[in-house]
matplotlib code that plots the C-alpha trace (Angstrom):
import matplotlib.pyplot as plt

x = [48.1, 48.2, 45.5, 44.7, 41.3, 40.2, 39.3, 35.9, 37.8, 41.5, 43.1, 44.1, 46.7, 48.5, 48.2, 50.6, 52.5, 53.7, 56.1, 57.8, 58.0, 59.3, 62.1, 63.1, 63.1, 65.1, 67.7, 67.9, 68.1, 70.5, 72.7, 72.8, 73.7, 76.5, 77.8, 77.9, 79.9, 82.4, 81.5, 80.5, 76.7, 76.3, 78.8, 77.1, 73.6, 74.9, 76.7, 73.5, 71.0, 72.8, 76.1, 74.7, 72.6, 74.4, 78.1, 80.4, 82.5, 79.8, 76.7, 77.9, 78.0, 75.2, 72.4, 72.0, 72.2, 69.1, 66.8, 68.8, 68.1, 64.6, 63.3, 63.0, 61.9, 59.0, 58.0, 57.9, 56.2, 53.3, 52.4, 52.8, 50.6, 47.7, 47.8, 48.3, 45.3, 43.2, 44.7, 46.7, 50.3, 52.9, 56.2, 58.0, 58.6, 62.3, 61.9, 59.6, 62.3, 65.0, 62.9, 62.0, 65.7, 66.5, 63.8, 64.8, 68.5, 67.8, 65.8, 68.3, 71.3, 69.5, 69.6, 73.4, 74.8, 78.4, 78.5, 80.5, 83.1, 86.7, 88.8, 92.4, 95.8, 98.6, 96.6, 95.9, 92.2, 91.8, 88.1, 85.0, 81.6, 78.2, 78.1, 74.3, 72.2, 70.3, 67.0, 64.8, 62.2, 64.4, 64.3, 60.4, 60.6, 62.9, 60.3, 57.6, 59.8, 60.7, 57.0, 55.9, 58.5, 57.5, 53.8, 54.1, 56.3, 53.6, 50.9, 52.3, 51.2, 48.0, 46.9, 47.8, 45.9, 42.7, 42.7, 44.1, 43.7, 47.4, 49.0, 50.4, 52.8, 54.7, 54.5, 55.7, 58.5, 59.7, 59.8, 62.4, 64.9, 64.0, 64.6, 67.9, 69.0, 67.9, 69.9, 73.0, 72.5, 72.1, 75.2, 77.5, 75.6, 73.3, 73.8, 77.5, 79.8, 81.8, 84.6, 84.5, 87.5, 85.3, 84.0, 80.2, 78.0, 76.5, 77.9, 77.6, 74.3, 75.6, 77.7, 74.5, 72.9, 69.6, 68.9, 70.9, 69.0, 71.1, 70.2, 67.5, 68.9, 72.7, 73.9, 70.5, 70.1, 66.8, 66.6, 63.6, 63.0, 62.6, 60.3, 58.1, 58.1, 56.5, 54.0, 53.2, 52.6, 50.1, 48.5, 48.3, 46.7, 44.1, 43.3, 42.9, 41.1, 39.4, 38.3, 35.7, 38.3, 40.3, 37.1, 36.8, 40.5, 40.1, 36.7, 38.1, 40.9, 38.7, 35.6, 35.9, 32.4, 30.9, 33.1, 31.5, 28.0, 29.0, 29.9, 33.7, 35.1, 37.9, 39.7, 39.8, 41.1, 43.9, 45.0, 44.8, 46.7, 49.4, 49.7, 50.1, 52.7, 54.6, 54.5, 55.8, 58.5, 59.6, 59.7, 62.0, 64.3, 64.3, 65.2, 67.9, 69.7, 69.6, 70.6, 72.6, 73.5, 74.3, 74.6, 73.3, 75.6, 75.2, 74.7, 72.4, 69.6, 70.4, 67.1, 65.0, 62.0, 62.2, 63.0, 60.0, 57.8, 59.2, 58.7, 55.0, 54.2, 56.3, 54.3, 51.0, 50.2, 49.5, 51.2, 52.4, 53.6, 55.5, 57.4, 58.6, 59.3, 61.2, 63.5, 64.1, 65.0, 67.2, 69.0, 69.7, 71.2, 73.5, 74.3, 74.8, 77.4, 79.2, 79.2, 80.6, 83.4, 84.2, 83.4, 84.0, 80.4, 79.6, 76.9, 74.8, 74.5, 73.0, 70.6, 69.6, 69.2, 66.8, 64.9, 64.4, 62.4, 59.8, 59.8, 59.1, 56.6, 54.6, 54.9, 53.7, 50.9, 49.0, 48.5, 46.4, 43.7, 44.2, 44.4, 46.7, 44.7, 45.9, 43.7, 43.8, 43.6, 40.5, 40.9, 40.1]
y = [143.0, 139.9, 139.4, 136.7, 135.0, 132.9, 129.3, 127.9, 125.2, 124.5, 122.7, 119.1, 119.1, 122.2, 121.1, 118.1, 119.8, 122.8, 120.8, 119.3, 122.7, 124.3, 121.7, 122.5, 126.2, 125.7, 123.9, 126.7, 129.5, 127.4, 127.0, 130.7, 131.2, 128.7, 130.3, 133.7, 132.1, 130.9, 127.2, 125.0, 125.0, 121.7, 120.0, 121.4, 120.3, 116.9, 116.6, 117.5, 115.4, 112.6, 111.6, 110.7, 108.0, 106.8, 107.8, 104.8, 107.0, 108.3, 106.1, 103.3, 105.9, 108.3, 105.8, 104.7, 108.3, 109.0, 107.3, 108.7, 112.2, 111.6, 109.9, 113.0, 115.2, 112.9, 112.3, 116.1, 117.0, 114.6, 116.2, 119.7, 118.8, 117.8, 121.2, 123.1, 121.3, 122.8, 126.3, 125.9, 127.0, 125.4, 127.0, 125.9, 122.2, 122.8, 123.7, 120.7, 118.5, 119.9, 119.4, 115.9, 115.1, 116.7, 114.8, 111.5, 112.0, 113.1, 110.0, 107.7, 109.2, 109.2, 105.4, 105.4, 107.8, 106.5, 105.2, 102.2, 100.8, 100.1, 97.2, 98.4, 96.8, 99.2, 102.1, 100.3, 99.7, 96.0, 96.1, 98.0, 96.8, 98.3, 98.6, 98.7, 95.6, 95.3, 97.3, 96.3, 98.8, 101.8, 102.4, 102.4, 104.8, 107.2, 107.1, 108.1, 110.8, 112.3, 112.2, 113.8, 116.5, 117.6, 117.4, 119.5, 122.1, 122.3, 122.7, 126.2, 127.8, 125.6, 126.8, 130.4, 130.2, 128.7, 130.8, 134.2, 134.0, 134.6, 133.9, 130.4, 131.3, 133.8, 131.9, 128.6, 130.3, 132.3, 129.1, 127.7, 130.2, 129.3, 125.6, 126.4, 128.2, 125.1, 122.9, 125.0, 125.0, 121.2, 120.8, 122.8, 122.1, 119.4, 116.9, 117.5, 114.5, 114.5, 112.7, 115.1, 117.2, 120.2, 120.0, 120.7, 117.7, 114.7, 111.2, 109.1, 107.2, 104.5, 103.2, 102.0, 99.2, 99.6, 103.0, 102.8, 103.1, 101.1, 100.2, 97.5, 96.4, 97.0, 99.1, 100.5, 103.4, 102.0, 102.6, 102.7, 106.3, 105.7, 102.8, 105.0, 107.7, 105.3, 104.3, 108.0, 108.3, 105.5, 107.0, 110.4, 109.0, 107.0, 110.0, 112.5, 110.4, 107.6, 109.2, 111.7, 113.7, 114.1, 115.4, 118.0, 119.0, 119.6, 121.3, 123.7, 124.6, 125.1, 126.6, 127.7, 129.0, 125.8, 123.8, 125.6, 124.9, 121.3, 121.1, 121.3, 122.6, 125.1, 124.9, 121.1, 121.1, 123.5, 121.4, 118.2, 119.6, 121.3, 118.3, 115.7, 117.8, 118.4, 114.7, 113.6, 116.3, 115.2, 111.6, 112.7, 114.3, 111.2, 108.9, 111.3, 111.7, 107.9, 107.1, 109.1, 112.0, 109.7, 112.7, 116.1, 118.9, 122.7, 122.2, 119.2, 120.9, 121.1, 122.7, 119.6, 121.4, 124.3, 122.1, 119.9, 122.9, 122.8, 119.0, 119.4, 122.0, 120.2, 117.1, 119.0, 118.3, 114.7, 111.9, 110.0, 113.2, 114.0, 110.7, 111.7, 115.3, 114.1, 111.9, 114.8, 117.2, 114.5, 114.2, 118.0, 117.6, 114.8, 116.3, 119.7, 118.3, 116.6, 119.9, 121.7, 119.2, 118.5, 121.9, 124.3, 125.6, 127.6, 126.1, 129.3, 128.7, 125.3, 126.7, 129.4, 126.6, 124.8, 128.0, 128.7, 125.5, 126.8, 130.2, 128.8, 126.4, 129.1, 131.4, 128.8, 127.6, 130.6, 128.6, 126.1, 128.7, 131.3, 131.3, 133.8, 135.6, 137.9, 141.0, 143.9, 147.5, 149.3, 152.6, 155.7]
z = [31.4, 33.5, 36.1, 38.6, 38.3, 41.3, 40.5, 41.5, 43.4, 43.9, 41.0, 41.9, 39.1, 40.4, 44.0, 43.2, 40.4, 42.3, 44.6, 41.6, 39.9, 43.1, 43.3, 39.7, 40.3, 43.5, 41.5, 39.0, 41.6, 43.7, 40.7, 40.2, 43.9, 43.7, 40.5, 42.3, 45.1, 42.4, 42.4, 39.5, 39.7, 37.9, 40.1, 43.2, 42.2, 41.3, 44.6, 46.5, 44.6, 42.7, 44.4, 47.8, 46.1, 43.0, 43.4, 44.1, 46.2, 48.6, 48.2, 50.7, 53.5, 52.4, 51.7, 55.3, 56.4, 54.3, 56.8, 59.8, 58.6, 57.3, 60.4, 62.7, 59.8, 59.0, 62.6, 63.4, 60.0, 60.5, 63.8, 62.3, 59.3, 61.6, 63.2, 60.0, 58.5, 61.3, 61.0, 64.2, 63.5, 65.7, 64.7, 67.8, 67.1, 67.4, 71.1, 71.7, 70.0, 72.3, 75.5, 74.5, 74.1, 77.4, 79.3, 77.8, 78.5, 82.0, 82.8, 81.1, 83.0, 86.3, 86.4, 85.6, 88.1, 87.9, 84.3, 83.2, 85.5, 84.4, 85.5, 85.8, 86.3, 87.3, 85.9, 82.6, 81.6, 80.9, 80.1, 80.9, 82.0, 82.9, 86.6, 86.6, 86.0, 82.7, 82.8, 79.9, 80.9, 80.8, 77.0, 77.0, 80.0, 78.0, 75.2, 77.6, 79.0, 75.6, 74.5, 77.7, 77.5, 74.0, 74.9, 78.0, 76.2, 73.5, 76.2, 77.1, 73.8, 73.9, 77.3, 76.6, 73.3, 74.8, 78.1, 76.9, 73.1, 72.5, 69.2, 69.1, 66.4, 68.5, 71.8, 70.3, 68.4, 71.4, 73.4, 71.0, 72.4, 76.0, 75.1, 73.6, 76.8, 78.8, 76.4, 77.0, 80.7, 80.7, 78.6, 80.9, 84.2, 85.4, 82.6, 82.0, 81.9, 85.2, 83.3, 80.4, 81.4, 81.6, 78.0, 77.7, 77.0, 78.7, 78.9, 75.8, 76.0, 73.6, 76.6, 78.3, 76.3, 78.2, 76.7, 73.4, 70.1, 67.6, 64.0, 63.8, 60.5, 60.4, 57.5, 56.6, 59.0, 60.2, 64.0, 66.2, 65.5, 61.8, 62.5, 64.7, 62.1, 59.6, 62.3, 62.7, 59.0, 59.1, 62.2, 60.5, 57.4, 59.3, 61.5, 58.7, 56.2, 58.1, 61.4, 62.5, 64.4, 61.2, 59.5, 62.3, 61.9, 58.2, 58.6, 61.2, 58.8, 55.7, 57.3, 60.9, 61.2, 59.7, 62.2, 65.1, 63.8, 63.4, 67.1, 66.9, 70.1, 69.1, 72.5, 72.5, 68.9, 69.8, 72.7, 70.6, 67.6, 69.6, 71.9, 69.2, 67.3, 70.5, 71.4, 68.1, 68.2, 71.6, 70.4, 67.5, 70.1, 72.2, 69.4, 68.1, 71.5, 72.2, 68.6, 66.1, 68.4, 71.4, 73.8, 74.8, 73.5, 73.1, 69.4, 69.6, 67.7, 64.0, 62.9, 62.4, 63.9, 61.4, 58.4, 59.2, 58.3, 54.8, 54.7, 55.8, 53.1, 50.4, 51.2, 50.8, 54.5, 53.4, 55.4, 52.2, 50.6, 53.8, 53.5, 50.0, 51.1, 54.2, 52.1, 49.7, 52.5, 54.1, 50.7, 50.8, 54.3, 53.2, 49.8, 51.4, 53.8, 50.9, 49.0, 52.0, 52.3, 48.7, 47.0, 49.9, 49.9, 53.1, 55.3, 55.0, 51.3, 51.9, 54.4, 51.8, 49.2, 51.6, 52.3, 48.6, 48.4, 50.8, 49.1, 45.7, 47.0, 48.8, 45.7, 43.3, 45.6, 44.2, 41.0, 42.9, 43.7, 40.8, 37.1, 35.3, 32.6, 29.9, 29.9, 27.5, 28.8, 27.5, 25.6, 27.5]

ax = plt.figure().add_subplot(projection="3d")
ax.plot(x, y, z, "-o")
ax.set_aspect("equal")
plt.show()
């Protein structure tokens, strides 16, 4: 018989070995899934993990996209990890990401009510220019708006948790659907492009240099959102490992009763953790709408808020581990898109493949706290 024996303390070896083992098992299970779908499993795994980085055909385009995809994942995951360390489960980062993008786009477009002006001759556009003067302060203002939007949206479950003891998991998750409805309403209503021939979606923010978020280093995918993501990693590391507040966060997650005796205020900790995760998720939405996405559309949200949960756990809730996990998940995004285009894999199969990673990680996490022992059944 096999039985589980609890370890005196978590194994440091298994804590860091289980993510690697989870990735390997995901490849094996994903290969079986792709074979069932009638695709070559080896070609599919190679297309997802190898070709985006090393193929001469795809690497020139895919490598810059790695940072573009990883930036919002890392930014959101760092905020989630701080709350998860304290035992505060914000599952609604996707909604905070959407609201941050909506607030940033609304502020940006409010200062450009008519958009660019066209110079025409007999009905032919000779050239276009920005009718509004240059406003250097507008981009920082959109950053503040995006952060404030995500923060305030996260305050809803925080206040309900502290005042009425509601479950922050359910409240934050249900608010995602509210945010999606607001996104759809904005795309077809109050943010819709008046020159868009009736199609849903806002004006293209890249037309306005004052609020555009281009690449800092051309050809690398490094825009301001990626830079802020790495700043957030440094902030998260210093907070969790070099600051008393980080000690309170980890103590509350590991020993809630001891944390109360140590003077940790649970209500303040809930507000802080949900607030910081909402703020970072809102920033991710702001940098995405002013950068790679360029506009608000009905399908603006692509699941970054949910995927960041996988990134946070795959990185062991450690800021440095989150960077590596974010790059890995970004690689599955890019490789999955290539596999859909080149091999005809359905998008749902790629989503299942990403979900397998979290499933195996949580299943194997048992080995960090338990040993598997072989026990013999005693004779009657």
